[in-house]
PyMOL commands that place a pseudoatom at each C-alpha (Angstrom):
pseudoatom trace, name=CA, resn=MET, resi=1, chain=A, elem=C, hetatm=0, pos=[58.945, 106.263, -38.668]
pseudoatom trace, name=CA, resn=ASN, resi=2, chain=A, elem=C, hetatm=0, pos=[59.550, 104.378, -35.575]
pseudoatom trace, name=CA, resn=TYR, resi=3, chain=A, elem=C, hetatm=0, pos=[61.063, 100.962, -36.626]
pseudoatom trace, name=CA, resn=SER, resi=4, chain=A, elem=C, hetatm=0, pos=[61.872, 98.345, -34.096]
pseudoatom trace, name=CA, resn=ASP, resi=5, chain=A, elem=C, hetatm=0, pos=[65.769, 97.437, -33.625]
pseudoatom trace, name=CA, resn=LYS, resi=6, chain=A, elem=C, hetatm=0, pos=[65.083, 94.218, -35.329]
pseudoatom trace, name=CA, resn=VAL, resi=7, chain=A, elem=C, hetatm=0, pos=[63.610, 96.112, -38.469]
pseudoatom trace, name=CA, resn=MET, resi=8, chain=A, elem=C, hetatm=0, pos=[66.619, 98.286, -38.564]
pseudoatom trace, name=CA, resn=ASP, resi=9, chain=A, elem=C, hetatm=0, pos=[69.069, 95.286, -38.059]
pseudoatom trace, name=CA, resn=TYR, resi=10, chain=A, elem=C, hetatm=0, pos=[67.525, 93.369, -40.857]
pseudoatom trace, name=CA, resn=PHE, resi=11, chain=A, elem=C, hetatm=0, pos=[67.759, 96.806, -42.940]
pseudoatom trace, name=CA, resn=LEU, resi=12, chain=A, elem=C, hetatm=0, pos=[71.186, 97.684, -42.223]
pseudoatom trace, name=CA, resn=ASN, resi=13, chain=A, elem=C, hetatm=0, pos=[72.622, 93.894, -42.231]
pseudoatom trace, name=CA, resn=PRO, resi=14, chain=A, elem=C, hetatm=0, pos=[70.174, 92.066, -44.529]
pseudoatom trace, name=CA, resn=ARG, resi=15, chain=A, elem=C, hetatm=0, pos=[70.522, 88.293, -44.676]
pseudoatom trace, name=CA, resn=ASN, resi=16, chain=A, elem=C, hetatm=0, pos=[70.273, 86.210, -47.801]
pseudoatom trace, name=CA, resn=MET, resi=17, chain=A, elem=C, hetatm=0, pos=[70.607, 89.036, -50.350]
pseudoatom trace, name=CA, resn=GLY, resi=18, chain=A, elem=C, hetatm=0, pos=[71.411, 88.092, -53.870]
pseudoatom trace, name=CA, resn=GLU, resi=19, chain=A, elem=C, hetatm=0, pos=[70.126, 85.537, -56.275]
pseudoatom trace, name=CA, resn=ILE, resi=20, chain=A, elem=C, hetatm=0, pos=[70.145, 81.758, -57.022]
pseudoatom trace, name=CA, resn=GLU, resi=21, chain=A, elem=C, hetatm=0, pos=[71.347, 80.426, -60.431]
pseudoatom trace, name=CA, resn=GLY, resi=22, chain=A, elem=C, hetatm=0, pos=[68.915, 78.054, -61.504]
pseudoatom trace, name=CA, resn=ALA, resi=23, chain=A, elem=C, hetatm=0, pos=[66.571, 78.557, -58.929]
pseudoatom trace, name=CA, resn=SER, resi=24, chain=A, elem=C, hetatm=0, pos=[63.824, 76.019, -58.530]
pseudoatom trace, name=CA, resn=GLY, resi=25, chain=A, elem=C, hetatm=0, pos=[61.237, 78.951, -58.129]
pseudoatom trace, name=CA, resn=ILE, resi=26, chain=A, elem=C, hetatm=0, pos=[61.341, 82.619, -58.654]
pseudoatom trace, name=CA, resn=GLY, resi=27, chain=A, elem=C, hetatm=0, pos=[58.701, 85.101, -57.201]
pseudoatom trace, name=CA, resn=LEU, resi=28, chain=A, elem=C, hetatm=0, pos=[58.634, 88.551, -58.531]
pseudoatom trace, name=CA, resn=VAL, resi=29, chain=A, elem=C, hetatm=0, pos=[55.906, 90.994, -56.826]
pseudoatom trace, name=CA, resn=GLY, resi=30, chain=A, elem=C, hetatm=0, pos=[55.453, 94.853, -56.569]
pseudoatom trace, name=CA, resn=ASN, resi=31, chain=A, elem=C, hetatm=0, pos=[53.479, 97.696, -57.080]
pseudoatom trace, name=CA, resn=ALA, resi=32, chain=A, elem=C, hetatm=0, pos=[54.675, 100.424, -59.463]
pseudoatom trace, name=CA, resn=ARG, resi=33, chain=A, elem=C, hetatm=0, pos=[52.730, 103.236, -57.496]
pseudoatom trace, name=CA, resn=CYS, resi=34, chain=A, elem=C, hetatm=0, pos=[54.618, 102.807, -54.272]
pseudoatom trace, name=CA, resn=GLY, resi=35, chain=A, elem=C, hetatm=0, pos=[57.774, 101.614, -55.687]
pseudoatom trace, name=CA, resn=ASP, resi=36, chain=A, elem=C, hetatm=0, pos=[58.411, 98.405, -53.722]
pseudoatom trace, name=CA, resn=ILE, resi=37, chain=A, elem=C, hetatm=0, pos=[59.657, 95.350, -55.758]
pseudoatom trace, name=CA, resn=MET, resi=38, chain=A, elem=C, hetatm=0, pos=[60.706, 92.190, -54.376]
pseudoatom trace, name=CA, resn=LYS, resi=39, chain=A, elem=C, hetatm=0, pos=[62.057, 89.115, -55.979]
pseudoatom trace, name=CA, resn=ILE, resi=40, chain=A, elem=C, hetatm=0, pos=[62.525, 85.932, -54.049]
pseudoatom trace, name=CA, resn=TYR, resi=41, chain=A, elem=C, hetatm=0, pos=[64.657, 82.798, -55.221]
pseudoatom trace, name=CA, resn=LEU, resi=42, chain=A, elem=C, hetatm=0, pos=[64.091, 79.230, -53.783]
pseudoatom trace, name=CA, resn=ASP, resi=43, chain=A, elem=C, hetatm=0, pos=[66.237, 76.419, -54.142]
pseudoatom trace, name=CA, resn=ILE, resi=44, chain=A, elem=C, hetatm=0, pos=[64.055, 73.302, -53.179]
pseudoatom trace, name=CA, resn=ASP, resi=45, chain=A, elem=C, hetatm=0, pos=[65.306, 69.843, -53.162]
pseudoatom trace, name=CA, resn=GLY, resi=46, chain=A, elem=C, hetatm=0, pos=[63.578, 66.550, -54.312]
pseudoatom trace, name=CA, resn=GLY, resi=47, chain=A, elem=C, hetatm=0, pos=[61.844, 66.266, -50.870]
pseudoatom trace, name=CA, resn=ASN, resi=48, chain=A, elem=C, hetatm=0, pos=[60.268, 69.582, -51.210]
pseudoatom trace, name=CA, resn=ILE, resi=49, chain=A, elem=C, hetatm=0, pos=[62.513, 71.130, -48.593]
pseudoatom trace, name=CA, resn=ILE, resi=50, chain=A, elem=C, hetatm=0, pos=[63.649, 74.788, -49.137]
pseudoatom trace, name=CA, resn=ARG, resi=51, chain=A, elem=C, hetatm=0, pos=[67.458, 74.424, -48.901]
pseudoatom trace, name=CA, resn=ASP, resi=52, chain=A, elem=C, hetatm=0, pos=[67.984, 77.963, -49.723]
pseudoatom trace, name=CA, resn=ALA, resi=53, chain=A, elem=C, hetatm=0, pos=[66.407, 81.365, -50.275]
pseudoatom trace, name=CA, resn=LYS, resi=54, chain=A, elem=C, hetatm=0, pos=[67.799, 84.705, -51.593]
pseudoatom trace, name=CA, resn=PHE, resi=55, chain=A, elem=C, hetatm=0, pos=[65.990, 87.933, -52.370]
pseudoatom trace, name=CA, resn=LYS, resi=56, chain=A, elem=C, hetatm=0, pos=[66.473, 91.306, -54.379]
pseudoatom trace, name=CA, resn=THR, resi=57, chain=A, elem=C, hetatm=0, pos=[64.404, 94.139, -53.196]
pseudoatom trace, name=CA, resn=PHE, resi=58, chain=A, elem=C, hetatm=0, pos=[63.999, 97.685, -54.408]
pseudoatom trace, name=CA, resn=GLY, resi=59, chain=A, elem=C, hetatm=0, pos=[62.184, 99.866, -52.049]
pseudoatom trace, name=CA, resn=CYS, resi=60, chain=A, elem=C, hetatm=0, pos=[62.314, 101.219, -48.398]
pseudoatom trace, name=CA, resn=GLY, resi=61, chain=A, elem=C, hetatm=0, pos=[64.110, 99.966, -45.471]
pseudoatom trace, name=CA, resn=ALA, resi=62, chain=A, elem=C, hetatm=0, pos=[60.820, 97.966, -44.228]
pseudoatom trace, name=CA, resn=ALA, resi=63, chain=A, elem=C, hetatm=0, pos=[60.753, 96.199, -47.745]
pseudoatom trace, name=CA, resn=VAL, resi=64, chain=A, elem=C, hetatm=0, pos=[64.233, 95.164, -47.446]
pseudoatom trace, name=CA, resn=ALA, resi=65, chain=A, elem=C, hetatm=0, pos=[63.824, 94.140, -43.685]
pseudoatom trace, name=CA, resn=THR, resi=66, chain=A, elem=C, hetatm=0, pos=[60.673, 92.217, -44.571]
pseudoatom trace, name=CA, resn=SER, resi=67, chain=A, elem=C, hetatm=0, pos=[62.230, 90.414, -47.673]
pseudoatom trace, name=CA, resn=SER, resi=68, chain=A, elem=C, hetatm=0, pos=[65.259, 89.576, -45.473]
pseudoatom trace, name=CA, resn=ILE, resi=69, chain=A, elem=C, hetatm=0, pos=[63.506, 87.997, -42.637]
pseudoatom trace, name=CA, resn=ALA, resi=70, chain=A, elem=C, hetatm=0, pos=[61.033, 86.023, -44.897]
pseudoatom trace, name=CA, resn=THR, resi=71, chain=A, elem=C, hetatm=0, pos=[64.039, 84.354, -46.441]
pseudoatom trace, name=CA, resn=GLU, resi=72, chain=A, elem=C, hetatm=0, pos=[65.040, 83.245, -42.994]
pseudoatom trace, name=CA, resn=LEU, resi=73, chain=A, elem=C, hetatm=0, pos=[61.615, 81.973, -42.077]
pseudoatom trace, name=CA, resn=ILE, resi=74, chain=A, elem=C, hetatm=0, pos=[61.504, 79.761, -45.061]
pseudoatom trace, name=CA, resn=ILE, resi=75, chain=A, elem=C, hetatm=0, pos=[64.869, 78.108, -45.256]
pseudoatom trace, name=CA, resn=GLY, resi=76, chain=A, elem=C, hetatm=0, pos=[64.660, 74.608, -43.902]
pseudoatom trace, name=CA, resn=LYS, resi=77, chain=A, elem=C, hetatm=0, pos=[60.826, 74.481, -44.221]
pseudoatom trace, name=CA, resn=THR, resi=78, chain=A, elem=C, hetatm=0, pos=[58.900, 72.138, -46.689]
pseudoatom trace, name=CA, resn=VAL, resi=79, chain=A, elem=C, hetatm=0, pos=[57.092, 73.930, -49.357]
pseudoatom trace, name=CA, resn=GLN, resi=80, chain=A, elem=C, hetatm=0, pos=[53.710, 73.326, -47.413]
pseudoatom trace, name=CA, resn=GLU, resi=81, chain=A, elem=C, hetatm=0, pos=[55.303, 75.122, -44.333]
pseudoatom trace, name=CA, resn=ALA, resi=82, chain=A, elem=C, hetatm=0, pos=[56.501, 77.843, -46.450]
pseudoatom trace, name=CA, resn=LEU, resi=83, chain=A, elem=C, hetatm=0, pos=[53.065, 78.488, -47.671]
pseudoatom trace, name=CA, resn=GLU, resi=84, chain=A, elem=C, hetatm=0, pos=[51.868, 78.848, -44.144]
pseudoatom trace, name=CA, resn=ILE, resi=85, chain=A, elem=C, hetatm=0, pos=[54.202, 82.267, -43.614]
pseudoatom trace, name=CA, resn=THR, resi=86, chain=A, elem=C, hetatm=0, pos=[51.903, 85.225, -43.559]
pseudoatom trace, name=CA, resn=ASN, resi=87, chain=A, elem=C, hetatm=0, pos=[52.478, 88.739, -43.422]
pseudoatom trace, name=CA, resn=SER, resi=88, chain=A, elem=C, hetatm=0, pos=[51.537, 88.376, -39.647]
pseudoatom trace, name=CA, resn=SER, resi=89, chain=A, elem=C, hetatm=0, pos=[54.222, 86.121, -39.078]
pseudoatom trace, name=CA, resn=VAL, resi=90, chain=A, elem=C, hetatm=0, pos=[56.741, 88.372, -40.828]
pseudoatom trace, name=CA, resn=MET, resi=91, chain=A, elem=C, hetatm=0, pos=[55.688, 91.390, -38.652]
pseudoatom trace, name=CA, resn=GLU, resi=92, chain=A, elem=C, hetatm=0, pos=[55.929, 89.325, -35.612]
pseudoatom trace, name=CA, resn=ALA, resi=93, chain=A, elem=C, hetatm=0, pos=[59.562, 88.154, -36.404]
pseudoatom trace, name=CA, resn=LEU, resi=94, chain=A, elem=C, hetatm=0, pos=[60.413, 91.700, -36.854]
pseudoatom trace, name=CA, resn=ASP, resi=95, chain=A, elem=C, hetatm=0, pos=[58.765, 92.813, -33.600]
pseudoatom trace, name=CA, resn=GLY, resi=96, chain=A, elem=C, hetatm=0, pos=[56.264, 94.961, -35.774]
pseudoatom trace, name=CA, resn=LEU, resi=97, chain=A, elem=C, hetatm=0, pos=[55.961, 97.383, -38.279]
pseudoatom trace, name=CA, resn=PRO, resi=98, chain=A, elem=C, hetatm=0, pos=[54.558, 101.095, -38.399]
pseudoatom trace, name=CA, resn=THR, resi=99, chain=A, elem=C, hetatm=0, pos=[51.083, 100.761, -39.919]
pseudoatom trace, name=CA, resn=ALA, resi=100, chain=A, elem=C, hetatm=0, pos=[52.225, 102.613, -42.931]
pseudoatom trace, name=CA, resn=LYS, resi=101, chain=A, elem=C, hetatm=0, pos=[54.619, 99.811, -43.710]
pseudoatom trace, name=CA, resn=VAL, resi=102, chain=A, elem=C, hetatm=0, pos=[52.422, 96.882, -43.241]
pseudoatom trace, name=CA, resn=HIS, resi=103, chain=A, elem=C, hetatm=0, pos=[52.092, 96.571, -47.072]
pseudoatom trace, name=CA, resn=CYS, resi=104, chain=A, elem=C, hetatm=0, pos=[55.661, 95.649, -47.051]
pseudoatom trace, name=CA, resn=SER, resi=105, chain=A, elem=C, hetatm=0, pos=[54.913, 92.281, -45.059]
pseudoatom trace, name=CA, resn=LEU, resi=106, chain=A, elem=C, hetatm=0, pos=[52.117, 91.519, -47.415]
pseudoatom trace, name=CA, resn=LEU, resi=107, chain=A, elem=C, hetatm=0, pos=[54.492, 91.876, -50.397]
pseudoatom trace, name=CA, resn=ALA, resi=108, chain=A, elem=C, hetatm=0, pos=[56.931, 89.478, -48.579]
pseudoatom trace, name=CA, resn=GLU, resi=109, chain=A, elem=C, hetatm=0, pos=[54.083, 86.864, -48.096]
pseudoatom trace, name=CA, resn=GLU, resi=110, chain=A, elem=C, hetatm=0, pos=[53.138, 87.404, -51.938]
pseudoatom trace, name=CA, resn=ALA, resi=111, chain=A, elem=C, hetatm=0, pos=[56.734, 87.005, -52.991]
pseudoatom trace, name=CA, resn=ILE, resi=112, chain=A, elem=C, hetatm=0, pos=[57.118, 83.691, -51.116]
pseudoatom trace, name=CA, resn=GLN, resi=113, chain=A, elem=C, hetatm=0, pos=[53.859, 82.407, -52.610]
pseudoatom trace, name=CA, resn=ALA, resi=114, chain=A, elem=C, hetatm=0, pos=[54.772, 83.710, -56.270]
pseudoatom trace, name=CA, resn=ALA, resi=115, chain=A, elem=C, hetatm=0, pos=[58.113, 81.726, -55.894]
pseudoatom trace, name=CA, resn=LEU, resi=116, chain=A, elem=C, hetatm=0, pos=[56.276, 78.639, -54.831]
pseudoatom trace, name=CA, resn=TRP, resi=117, chain=A, elem=C, hetatm=0, pos=[53.776, 79.102, -57.550]
pseudoatom trace, name=CA, resn=ASP, resi=118, chain=A, elem=C, hetatm=0, pos=[56.757, 79.432, -59.969]
pseudoatom trace, name=CA, resn=TYR, resi=119, chain=A, elem=C, hetatm=0, pos=[58.246, 76.166, -58.518]
pseudoatom trace, name=CA, resn=ALA, resi=120, chain=A, elem=C, hetatm=0, pos=[54.986, 74.359, -58.792]
pseudoatom trace, name=CA, resn=GLN, resi=121, chain=A, elem=C, hetatm=0, pos=[54.374, 75.381, -62.577]
pseudoatom trace, name=CA, resn=LYS, resi=122, chain=A, elem=C, hetatm=0, pos=[57.922, 74.283, -63.373]
pseudoatom trace, name=CA, resn=ASN, resi=123, chain=A, elem=C, hetatm=0, pos=[57.406, 71.038, -61.778]
pseudoatom trace, name=CA, resn=GLY, resi=124, chain=A, elem=C, hetatm=0, pos=[53.923, 70.257, -63.074]
pseudoatom trace, name=CA, resn=MET, resi=125, chain=A, elem=C, hetatm=0, pos=[52.312, 69.902, -59.316]
pseudoatom trace, name=CA, resn=VAL, resi=126, chain=A, elem=C, hetatm=0, pos=[49.668, 71.332, -57.294]
pseudoatom trace, name=CA, resn=ILE, resi=127, chain=A, elem=C, hetatm=0, pos=[50.610, 72.727, -54.017]
pseudoatom trace, name=CA, resn=GLU, resi=128, chain=A, elem=C, hetatm=0, pos=[47.249, 72.651, -51.749]
pseudoatom trace, name=CA, resn=GLY, resi=129, chain=A, elem=C, hetatm=0, pos=[46.153, 76.039, -50.663]
pseudoatom trace, name=CA, resn=LEU, resi=130, chain=A, elem=C, hetatm=0, pos=[48.407, 77.931, -53.178]
pseudoatom trace, name=CA, resn=LYS, resi=131, chain=A, elem=C, hetatm=0, pos=[46.718, 80.315, -55.369]
pseudoatom trace, name=CA, resn=PRO, resi=132, chain=A, elem=C, hetatm=0, pos=[48.297, 81.898, -58.653]
pseudoatom trace, name=CA, resn=PRO, resi=133, chain=A, elem=C, hetatm=0, pos=[50.063, 85.305, -57.963]
pseudoatom trace, name=CA, resn=THR, resi=134, chain=A, elem=C, hetatm=0, pos=[48.478, 88.737, -58.492]
pseudoatom trace, name=CA, resn=TYR, resi=135, chain=A, elem=C, hetatm=0, pos=[51.518, 90.430, -59.414]
pseudoatom trace, name=CA, resn=GLY, resi=136, chain=A, elem=C, hetatm=0, pos=[51.189, 93.551, -57.389]
pseudoatom trace, name=CA, resn=GLY, resi=137, chain=A, elem=C, hetatm=0, pos=[47.423, 94.332, -57.967]
pseudoatom trace, name=CA, resn=HIS, resi=138, chain=A, elem=C, hetatm=0, pos=[47.140, 95.615, -54.675]
pseudoatom trace, name=CA, resn=ASP, resi=139, chain=A, elem=C, hetatm=0, pos=[46.475, 99.302, -53.826]
pseudoatom trace, name=CA, resn=HIS, resi=140, chain=A, elem=C, hetatm=0, pos=[48.774, 99.975, -50.828]
pseudoatom trace, name=CA, resn=HIS, resi=141, chain=A, elem=C, hetatm=0, pos=[47.785, 103.670, -50.200]
pseudoatom trace, name=CA, resn=HIS, resi=142, chain=A, elem=C, hetatm=0, pos=[51.403, 104.855, -50.118]
pseudoatom trace, name=CA, resn=ASP, resi=143, chain=A, elem=C, hetatm=0, pos=[51.608, 108.781, -49.525]
pseudoatom trace, name=CA, resn=ALA, resi=144, chain=A, elem=C, hetatm=0, pos=[54.224, 110.597, -51.548]
pseudoatom trace, name=CA, resn=ASP, resi=145, chain=A, elem=C, hetatm=0, pos=[56.411, 111.391, -48.572]
pseudoatom trace, name=CA, resn=GLU, resi=146, chain=A, elem=C, hetatm=0, pos=[56.683, 107.786, -47.291]
pseudoatom trace, name=CA, resn=SER, resi=147, chain=A, elem=C, hetatm=0, pos=[59.507, 105.902, -48.210]
for i in range(1, 147): cmd.bond("trace and resi %d" % i, "trace and resi %d" % (i + 1))
show_as sticks, trace
zoom trace
C-alpha cells in the first residue's frame, strides 16, 4: 500500500487517542467482516461547540489515521460544522488514501455522526441533516489480505 507521509504520521503518532469520561456523545461504528471498529467521544459545551474529541480504534493503520485526523477536524467546531465533515474532507486532510482504504474515511465520517446522534438523543434535540447511525451495515469489500 502506498500511504502518504501524513497518513503514516497520523498512524505512528495518533492525536487525541483515548476516551472522555462523561462524554457528551459517543459514536461506535464498525464492520465485523473487515475488523475496523471506531469509537469517537465528544465533549460539547452549552453553546454546541466541540471542546474535545478522543478516539479508540481497532483496525488497520488507515483506520487509526482517519480516526485521529477526524478528531482534529472537529475540535473547536460547532455541532453543525462537525456534521459537515465528510469522508472526502478526511481523505483530503490526509493527502489521500489508497482506494482499498477509502472505507476507513467513511467509518470516520460515520463515527462523528454517530457521536453527534448520541449527543442529540441525550439532550432531546434535533440536529438538522443528522440521520440515525446505521452501525456498520456497509459492505466494505475487504479482501482477506488487506490490513
